[in-house]
C-alpha positions in Angstrom: -90.8 -176.9 91.6 -91.3 -180.5 93.0 -92.7 -183.2 90.7 -95.8 -183.6 92.8 -96.9 -179.9 92.0 -95.7 -180.0 88.6 -97.6 -183.0 87.5 -100.6 -180.9 88.9 -99.6 -177.8 86.8 -99.4 -180.0 83.7 -102.6 -181.7 84.1 -104.6 -178.3 85.0 -103.1 -176.8 81.8 -104.3 -179.9 79.7 -107.7 -179.9 81.1 -107.9 -176.0 80.6 -107.0 -176.4 76.9 -109.8 -179.1 76.7 -112.6 -176.5 77.7 -111.4 -174.1 75.1 -112.8 -176.9 72.8 -116.4 -177.2 74.2 -115.4 -180.0 76.9 -117.8 -179.6 79.7 -118.1 -182.9 81.2 -115.3 -185.2 82.3 -115.9 -188.9 83.3 -113.5 -190.2 85.8 -112.6 -194.0 86.9 -110.6 -194.4 90.0 -106.7 -195.0 89.8 -103.6 -194.0 91.3 -101.6 -193.0 88.3 -104.5 -190.7 86.9 -104.2 -188.6 90.2 -103.0 -185.5 88.7 -105.7 -185.3 86.3 -108.5 -186.1 88.7 -107.4 -183.6 91.0 -107.1 -180.9 88.1 -110.7 -181.9 86.9 -112.1 -181.7 90.4 -110.6 -178.4 90.9 -111.8 -176.9 87.6 -114.8 -174.4 87.9 -116.1 -175.0 84.4 -116.3 -179.0 84.3 -119.0 -181.0 85.5 -117.5 -184.3 87.0 -119.0 -188.0 86.6 -117.6 -191.1 88.2 -117.8 -194.8 87.6 -116.0 -197.7 89.4 -116.0 -199.5 86.1 -114.0 -198.1 82.8 -116.1 -200.1 80.3 -119.2 -198.8 82.0 -117.4 -195.4 82.1 -116.9 -195.1 78.7 -120.5 -195.6 77.5 -121.4 -193.3 80.3 -119.2 -190.6 78.4 -120.5 -191.7 75.1 -124.2 -191.0 76.3 -123.3 -187.6 77.6 -121.7 -186.8 74.1 -124.9 -187.9 72.6 -127.3 -186.1 74.4 -125.3 -183.0 74.7 -123.8 -182.7 71.4 -120.4 -181.6 73.2 -117.3 -183.4 73.5 -116.7 -185.3 76.7 -113.4 -186.2 78.5 -112.8 -189.4 80.0 -109.9 -190.0 82.5 -108.6 -193.7 83.5 -105.5 -195.0 85.0 -102.8 -197.0 83.4 -102.5 -200.4 81.9 -105.7 -202.6 81.0 -108.0 -199.8 82.6 -107.6 -198.0 79.4 -108.4 -201.1 77.2 -111.8 -201.0 78.6 -112.4 -197.9 76.8 -112.2 -199.7 73.3 -116.0 -200.4 73.1 -117.1 -197.0 73.6 -114.7 -195.6 71.2 -115.6 -197.7 68.4 -119.2 -196.7 68.8 -117.9 -193.1 68.6 -115.9 -194.0 65.8 -118.9 -195.1 63.7 -121.7 -192.6 65.1 -119.3 -189.4 65.4 -119.8 -188.5 69.1 -116.7 -186.5 70.1 -114.6 -188.3 73.2 -111.5 -187.3 74.5 -109.6 -190.3 76.3 -107.2 -189.3 78.7 -105.2 -192.4 79.8 -102.5 -192.0 82.5 -99.4 -194.1 81.7 -96.3 -195.0 83.4 -93.0 -193.1 82.5 -91.0 -194.6 79.6 -88.6 -196.1 81.9 -91.2 -198.4 83.3 -92.3 -199.6 79.9 -91.2 -203.3 78.7 -89.5 -204.0 82.0 -92.2 -206.1 83.7 -93.2 -202.9 86.0 -97.1 -203.5 87.3 -99.8 -202.1 85.0 -97.4 -201.0 82.5 -98.3 -201.9 78.9 -97.6 -200.2 75.8 -100.5 -197.5 75.6 -99.1 -195.8 72.4 -101.3 -196.8 69.5 -103.5 -199.0 71.7 -106.7 -198.0 70.0 -105.5 -198.4 66.4 -107.4 -196.9 63.8 -110.6 -196.3 65.8 -108.9 -193.2 67.5 -109.3 -190.5 65.0 -106.7 -188.7 66.5 -103.8 -189.6 69.0 -101.4 -187.5 71.0 -98.3 -189.4 73.0 -97.4 -186.6 75.7 -93.9 -186.5 76.9 -93.5 -186.9 80.8 -94.1 -183.6 82.3 -91.1 -181.1 82.8 -90.6 -177.6 83.0 -88.2 -177.8 80.2 -91.2 -178.2 77.8 -92.6 -174.8 77.3 -96.3 -174.5 78.3 -97.2 -172.9 74.8 -96.1 -176.6 73.3 -98.8 -178.3 75.4 -101.6 -176.2 74.5 -100.6 -176.0 70.9 -100.2 -179.5 70.6 -103.7 -180.3 72.0 -105.3 -177.4 70.0 -103.9 -179.0 66.7 -105.1 -182.5 67.6 -108.7 -181.4 68.3 -109.1 -178.9 65.6 -108.4 -181.7 63.2 -110.8 -184.0 64.8 -114.4 -182.6 64.3 -115.9 -186.2 64.7 -115.1 -189.3 66.8 -112.8 -190.0 69.7 -109.2 -189.2 70.2 -106.7 -190.3 72.4 -104.1 -188.4 74.6 -101.7 -190.6 76.6 -100.5 -188.8 79.7 -97.4 -190.5 81.4 -96.9 -189.4 85.0 -93.8 -190.2 87.1 -94.3 -190.7 90.9 -94.9 -188.9 93.5 -98.3 -188.6 92.1 -99.9 -186.9 95.1 -99.1 -185.0 98.4 -99.9 -181.9 100.0 -100.6 -178.9 97.7 -97.8 -176.3 99.1 -98.6 -173.4 96.6 -95.1 -173.3 95.3 -94.0 -170.6 93.1 -94.9 -171.3 89.4 -93.2 -169.6 86.4 -94.2 -172.2 83.9 -98.0 -171.6 83.6 -97.9 -167.8 83.6 -95.8 -167.6 80.4 -99.0 -168.1 78.5 -99.9 -164.5 79.8 -103.5 -163.2 79.4 -104.6 -166.4 77.6 -105.7 -167.6 81.1 -108.3 -164.7 81.1 -109.7 -165.6 77.5 -111.9 -168.6 76.4 -110.1 -169.3 73.0 -107.5 -171.8 71.9 -104.1 -170.9 71.9 -103.9 -172.1 68.5 -107.1 -171.5 66.3 -107.6 -173.7 63.4 -108.4 -172.4 59.7 -112.1 -172.2 59.1 -113.5 -174.9 56.7 -114.6 -174.1 53.3 -117.7 -172.5 52.8 -120.6 -174.9 51.8 -122.1 -174.2 48.1 -125.6 -174.5 47.0 -126.0 -177.1 44.2 -126.6 -175.1 41.3 -129.5 -177.2 39.7 -131.6 -177.5 42.9 -134.2 -174.9 41.3 -135.1 -177.7 39.0 -134.8 -180.7 41.3 -137.1 -179.2 43.7 -139.8 -179.3 41.3 -139.4 -182.9 40.6 -140.4 -185.8 42.4 -138.0 -186.6 45.3 -138.2 -188.6 48.4 -136.3 -187.9 51.7 -134.5 -190.5 54.1 -133.7 -189.2 57.4 -131.1 -191.3 59.5 -129.4 -190.3 62.8 -130.3 -186.5 63.2 -130.9 -184.5 66.4 -134.5 -183.3 67.3 -133.7 -179.8 65.9 -132.3 -181.1 62.7 -135.1 -183.6 62.4 -138.0 -180.8 62.7 -136.4 -179.0 60.1 -136.0 -181.9 57.6 -139.7 -182.8 58.3 -141.1 -179.4 57.5 -138.8 -179.3 54.3 -139.8 -182.4 53.0 -143.7 -181.4 54.1 -143.4 -178.2 51.9 -141.8 -179.9 49.0 -144.4 -182.6 48.9 -141.9 -185.2 49.3 -142.4 -188.3 51.1 -140.3 -188.6 54.4 -138.8 -191.9 55.3 -137.5 -191.4 58.9 -135.3 -194.0 60.8 -136.0 -194.8 64.3 -132.8 -192.3 65.1 -134.2 -189.6 63.0 -136.4 -187.3 65.5 -138.4 -186.2 62.6 -141.8 -187.0 64.3 -142.3 -189.8 61.7 -144.9 -188.4 59.4 -145.1 -191.7 57.6 -144.9 -194.0 60.6 -144.0 -197.8 60.9 -142.3 -197.6 57.3 -140.6 -201.2 58.4 -144.1 -202.5 58.2 -145.5 -200.9 54.7 -142.4 -200.5 53.0 -142.7 -204.1 51.7 -146.2 -203.5 50.4 -146.6 -203.8 46.6 -148.3 -200.6 46.4 -145.5 -198.6 48.3 -142.8 -200.1 46.0 -144.9 -199.2 43.0 -145.3 -195.7 44.1 -141.9 -195.2 45.2 -140.4 -196.5 41.9 -141.7 -193.2 40.6 -139.4 -191.2 42.3 -136.5 -189.2 40.5 -134.1 -187.9 43.5 -133.5 -189.3 47.0 -131.9 -186.7 49.6 -130.6 -188.5 52.5 -129.8 -186.7 55.8 -127.5 -188.7 58.4 -126.2 -192.1 57.9 -126.3 -195.4 60.0 -129.9 -196.6 58.8 -131.1 -199.2 61.4 -134.6 -200.1 59.9 -134.0 -203.4 57.9 -136.6 -202.6 55.3 -135.6 -198.9 55.0 -132.0 -200.1 54.5 -133.1 -202.4 51.8 -135.2 -200.1 49.8 -132.4 -197.4 50.1 -130.0 -200.1 48.5 -132.2 -200.8 45.6 -134.1 -197.3 45.0 -134.1 -196.6 41.3 -133.5 -192.6 41.7 -131.3 -190.9 39.2 -129.3 -189.8 41.9 -128.7 -190.2 45.7 -127.4 -186.9 47.7 -126.2 -188.1 51.0 -126.2 -185.2 53.3 -123.9 -186.0 56.6 -121.1 -184.2 58.4 -119.3 -187.4 59.3 -116.3 -188.4 57.2 -116.4 -191.6 54.7 -118.8 -192.6 52.1 -121.6 -193.7 54.5 -123.7 -195.3 51.7 -123.8 -199.1 51.8 -125.9 -199.1 48.6 -123.1 -197.3 46.7 -125.2 -195.1 44.6 -124.4 -192.7 42.1 -124.9 -189.1 43.2 -123.3 -186.7 45.6 -121.5 -187.2 49.0 -122.1 -183.9 50.6 -120.0 -183.2 54.2 -122.5 -180.9 55.9 -125.0 -180.7 58.7 -128.5 -180.8 57.7 -129.8 -177.4 58.8 -127.1 -175.1 57.0 -127.5 -177.3 53.9 -131.4 -176.6 54.1 -130.8 -173.1 54.3 -129.0 -173.0 51.1 -131.5 -175.2 49.6 -135.0 -173.7 50.2 -138.3 -175.7 49.4 -141.0 -174.5 47.4 -144.6 -175.5 47.8 -145.7 -178.5 46.1 -148.6 -181.1 46.4 -147.6 -184.3 47.7 -147.0 -186.6 44.7 -147.2 -189.8 46.7 -150.4 -189.7 48.7 -150.6 -193.6 48.6 -147.9 -193.8 51.2 -149.8 -191.7 53.6 -152.6 -194.2 53.2 -150.5 -197.0 53.8 -148.9 -195.8 56.8 -152.2 -194.7 58.4 -153.6 -198.3 57.8 -150.2 -199.4 59.2 -150.5 -197.4 62.5 -154.1 -198.3 62.8 -153.3 -202.2 62.9 -150.4 -201.6 65.1 -152.6 -199.6 67.5 -155.3 -202.3 67.5 -152.8 -205.1 68.1 -150.9 -203.3 71.2 -153.4 -200.8 72.6 -155.8 -202.6 74.9 -159.5 -201.7 74.4 -160.9 -199.4 76.8 -164.4 -200.3 77.5 -166.3 -198.7 80.5 -163.1 -197.3 82.0 -160.3 -194.9 81.0 -157.5 -195.9 78.3 -154.9 -195.4 81.3 -157.0 -197.9 83.2 -157.2 -200.4 80.4 -153.2 -200.1 79.9 -152.9 -200.5 83.6 -154.9 -204.1 83.4 -153.0 -205.2 80.2 -150.2 -207.8 80.4 -146.7 -205.9 80.2 -144.5 -206.7 77.2 -141.6 -204.8 75.4 -143.3 -203.8 72.3 -146.7 -202.5 74.3 -144.1 -200.5 76.3 -142.2 -199.0 73.6 -145.4 -198.2 71.9 -146.7 -196.3 75.2 -143.6 -194.6 75.9 -144.1 -191.5 73.8 -147.3 -190.5 75.6 -145.8 -191.0 78.8 -142.9 -188.8 78.4 -143.1 -184.7 78.7 -142.7 -182.9 75.5 -138.9 -182.9 74.3 -138.6 -186.1 76.6 -135.2 -186.7 78.3 -133.5 -183.9 76.2 -135.2 -181.5 78.7 -132.3 -182.1 81.1 -129.8 -180.6 78.5 -131.8 -177.3 77.8 
């Protein structure tokens, strides 16, 4: 088989393997060395393709797709400094857990460190920000197809969060007329092509266990903090906290509906500090809090323990509290720790939140005299704070997330 066609077969198998791990979107920047990957992605019936002329913007496009869809997203770029432009998006993914699969085309080994154009050492170029990496060899029929699929399966099975880097060297010629040459390399995988499962399946994770003292804790005074969560998780957390009668302090990224809105305004109030000082347990879902006063309160909270529930690896608690670090998504953990109905133990917080909401509204919402509120808004000067306040009323239910349903 010619070099052109085998490069294509190799790239096709690579892209097919990614789909077995949930990849449905691939973001592509133009380039010559990445042609086999681009053509394979273009021909794949289950991949939605997105293109961008700039690799840095492409990386952030992929990051946004991964955030919105909850699925891993593949990125294809050509060799050399083009790959380095993915660094900012990869760093963000390493902090927030979105799954990116960076496919960087590369020169073959004989063109590295000899002055060849756009040939840089791409192996390990993303250092510790890539949570997994795989340096593929130059495509050759001497390497069995089952090696390629199992190597990619093993990489992705070990990386449930963050970005991975797969470096893909290709030798010229990179493109030409598809001559439909006989292929005895790909069919060696047999009926795997008709399935939807990985070639190599990873062992299942250990079962999540319920906290044995939860029946006691749920009758005590608790506070719920919601960090970065999706809409379904946020709604479940809010309902759980409401049933328990525990105040919910929601970060701006929490999607909880903010039952106690504007916490960054009223958390500094003496009455709020005094009321919250009575809590005994803090349960935090999701990490990476962004609200300054919420972060400050979390760091100094006097609870007996803080339970931080987040599937991302690492400590994730800048306050270094005594307690438990629970590696789990919110919803399965909530199922194992059902709420019981309790009256709210800190009603003063709802009063403070209502006062803050009223003052924010008075400041930002123009008074509607004889006309409608919409007319008053139209006549008011435009500013960022007023636009942000108005935006929820302008969006449909579910907002931009409807595009992914």
